[in-house]
Steps between C-alpha positions, in 0.01 A plus 500: 500500500719786627631557147144536373418753774813698423421510129142612569622773736752621242243504221256691720764767559567525128128538423459769764792700359329537162229766510338435163271222627197603294693525173671164558163348583333631185790360295474165678126466430548606137756223459265254666223598257724397208524139619286248308373345825376836622337587168315167495388520864146591596592493870820630661622427853698784655608650830436838654838672504612701801804695619784446252327225301369579152195728495213276389248780435613534135462122456151504652400787269634311198306189599178700534545666161576164336200332667714244681393357834731577795561254784682614814618281789 
């Protein structure tokens, strides 16, 4: 369990060091949109990104444009 915490802490530091969060997020959601499972889906479950996590606003905009239903936890 300590190894998992250490890895998460290290990855968080790496994410925070990169300042191009929005550009990386847009690229991530574009790659997601290429997946057959995404293209076939009428409903998509997602999360609301915060801090150094991917920015989900571009994903939410894409879903709205494509007419897909969004489910959030």
